[in-house]
C-alpha positions as CSV (number, residue, x, y, z in Angstrom):
1,M,-5.0,14.2,12.5
2,T,-2.4,15.4,10.4
3,P,-2.4,13.3,7.4
4,T,1.6,11.5,6.5
5,A,0.9,12.0,2.7
6,I,-0.7,14.7,1.1
7,V,-2.8,12.1,-1.8
8,A,-4.1,12.8,-5.3
9,R,-7.0,12.5,-6.0
10,T,-8.0,11.6,-9.7
11,D,-11.0,10.0,-9.7
12,P,-15.0,12.2,-8.8
13,E,-15.9,9.2,-6.8
14,V,-14.1,8.9,-4.3
15,P,-14.4,11.6,-2.0
16,P,-11.7,14.1,-0.5
17,R,-10.1,13.2,2.4
18,C,-12.1,13.7,5.1
19,R,-12.9,12.5,9.1
20,V,-10.6,9.7,9.9
21,Y,-12.5,6.5,12.0
22,A,-10.3,4.5,12.5
23,E,-6.5,4.5,11.5
24,T,-3.1,2.3,11.7
25,D,0.5,3.5,10.8
26,M,3.6,1.9,10.8
27,S,7.2,2.0,9.8
28,F,9.5,-0.4,8.7
29,A,13.0,0.7,8.9
30,R,15.2,-1.0,5.6
31,S,18.1,-3.5,6.0
32,S,20.9,-2.3,4.6
33,G,20.9,-5.4,1.9
34,S,17.6,-4.1,0.1
35,T,18.6,-2.3,-2.8
36,A,16.9,-1.2,-6.1
37,G,15.8,-4.5,-7.5
38,A,16.6,-6.5,-4.5
39,I,15.2,-7.5,-0.8
40,A,17.3,-8.7,0.8
41,I,16.3,-11.6,3.5
42,A,15.4,-9.8,6.4
43,D,13.2,-7.3,5.0
44,R,11.2,-10.4,3.0
45,A,9.2,-11.0,6.6
46,V,7.9,-7.2,6.5
47,P,4.8,-8.3,4.3
48,H,4.2,-10.9,6.5
49,Q,3.7,-9.0,9.8
50,V,1.6,-6.0,7.7
51,R,-1.0,-8.5,6.8
52,R,-0.3,-9.6,10.5
53,I,-1.7,-6.2,11.4
54,I,-4.5,-5.7,8.8
55,E,-6.1,-8.3,9.8
56,T,-5.7,-7.8,13.2
57,S,-7.0,-4.4,12.7
58,L,-10.2,-4.8,10.8
59,T,-11.2,-7.8,12.7
60,L,-11.2,-4.9,15.5
61,W,-12.7,-2.8,13.2
62,G,-15.5,-5.6,12.4
63,L,-14.0,-5.9,8.5
64,P,-13.8,-9.1,8.2
65,G,-15.1,-9.3,4.7
66,L,-11.7,-7.0,3.5
67,I,-9.1,-9.0,5.1
68,D,-8.1,-11.2,1.7
69,S,-8.7,-8.1,-0.4
70,A,-7.0,-5.3,1.6
71,Q,-3.8,-7.8,2.5
72,L,-3.0,-8.6,-1.0
73,L,-3.0,-5.2,-1.8
74,A,-0.9,-4.2,0.8
75,T,1.1,-7.1,0.2
76,E,2.0,-5.8,-3.3
77,L,2.6,-2.3,-2.5
78,V,4.5,-3.4,0.5
79,T,7.1,-4.9,-2.0
80,N,7.3,-2.6,-4.4
81,A,8.0,-0.4,-2.6
82,F,11.2,-2.5,-0.6
83,E,12.5,-3.5,-3.9
84,H,12.0,-0.2,-5.8
85,G,12.3,2.3,-2.9
86,R,14.4,3.9,-0.7
87,G,14.5,4.8,3.4
88,Q,11.9,3.9,5.4
89,V,8.6,1.9,4.4
90,G,5.5,3.4,6.0
91,V,1.7,1.3,6.0
92,R,-1.2,3.8,6.6
93,L,-4.3,1.8,7.2
94,Y,-7.1,4.4,7.7
95,L,-11.1,4.0,7.3
96,T,-13.2,7.1,5.7
97,A,-17.0,7.2,6.0
98,T,-17.1,4.9,2.4
99,H,-13.7,3.4,2.2
100,L,-10.9,1.2,3.7
101,V,-7.1,3.2,2.1
102,I,-4.1,2.0,2.1
103,E,-1.3,3.9,1.7
104,V,2.4,3.0,1.3
105,R,5.4,5.6,1.6
106,D,8.9,3.9,0.6
107,G,10.8,7.6,0.1
108,S,11.5,7.4,-4.1
109,H,10.1,10.0,-6.2
110,K,9.3,7.6,-8.8
111,L,6.8,7.2,-10.0
112,P,5.6,3.6,-10.6
113,V,4.0,2.1,-13.7
114,P,2.0,-1.0,-14.2
115,G,4.2,-4.0,-15.6
116,D,4.2,-5.3,-19.1
117,A,5.4,-8.8,-18.0
118,A,5.3,-11.5,-20.3
119,L,3.4,-15.5,-19.7
120,D,7.0,-16.7,-18.2
121,D,8.1,-14.0,-16.1
122,E,7.8,-14.1,-12.3
123,D,6.8,-10.7,-11.2
124,G,5.9,-7.6,-12.9
125,R,2.2,-7.8,-12.2
126,G,1.4,-5.9,-8.7
127,L,0.6,-3.2,-10.2
128,L,-2.2,-4.9,-12.2
129,L,-3.4,-6.6,-9.5
130,V,-3.8,-3.6,-7.3
131,A,-5.4,-1.8,-9.9
132,S,-8.2,-5.2,-10.6
133,I,-9.0,-5.5,-7.0
134,A,-8.7,-2.1,-5.7
135,D,-12.6,0.3,-6.4
136,H,-9.3,3.1,-6.7
137,W,-5.4,3.2,-6.8
138,G,-3.1,6.7,-7.6
139,V,0.5,7.8,-6.0
140,S,0.4,11.1,-4.0
141,A,2.2,13.6,-6.2
142,D,5.2,13.9,-5.4
143,G,5.8,10.6,-6.0
144,T,6.3,8.5,-2.7
145,T,3.1,7.3,-1.2
146,A,1.3,4.3,-3.5
147,W,-2.7,4.3,-2.2
148,C,-5.7,2.2,-2.7
149,S,-8.7,2.1,-1.7
150,L,-11.9,-1.0,-1.0
151,P,-15.2,0.2,-0.5
152,L,-17.0,-0.6,2.7
């Protein structure tokens, strides 16, 4: 199976990409209304679709305990992809021997940076949530794929 992105793993505790035991790979075309900083109404439905697919996949894989965390992580990464990326948004969910890995491709080479949101800001906390919930997270060397993992 060929990986859809080369993901930079910087933490020595995360095993290198090894055998994939189960996988779900999906892609969503961006509507013309989504531009930098604005998500078109049509694209606002995608995070909900991703949450449903994650629920189905994890239920089939016998991992219902990971559904809530995986849905939140994927929602944050997908929303960021539509808000800051360009082109199609791809989501890959797969299992290794020790982790559930979520990858989101957004076509942008701009590296995501955790926000510094004020208390009354409505956004800017997505990557901080990812960092606090995920076991590990990072960005591919080319900047096009953000990833995070949860231990099984």
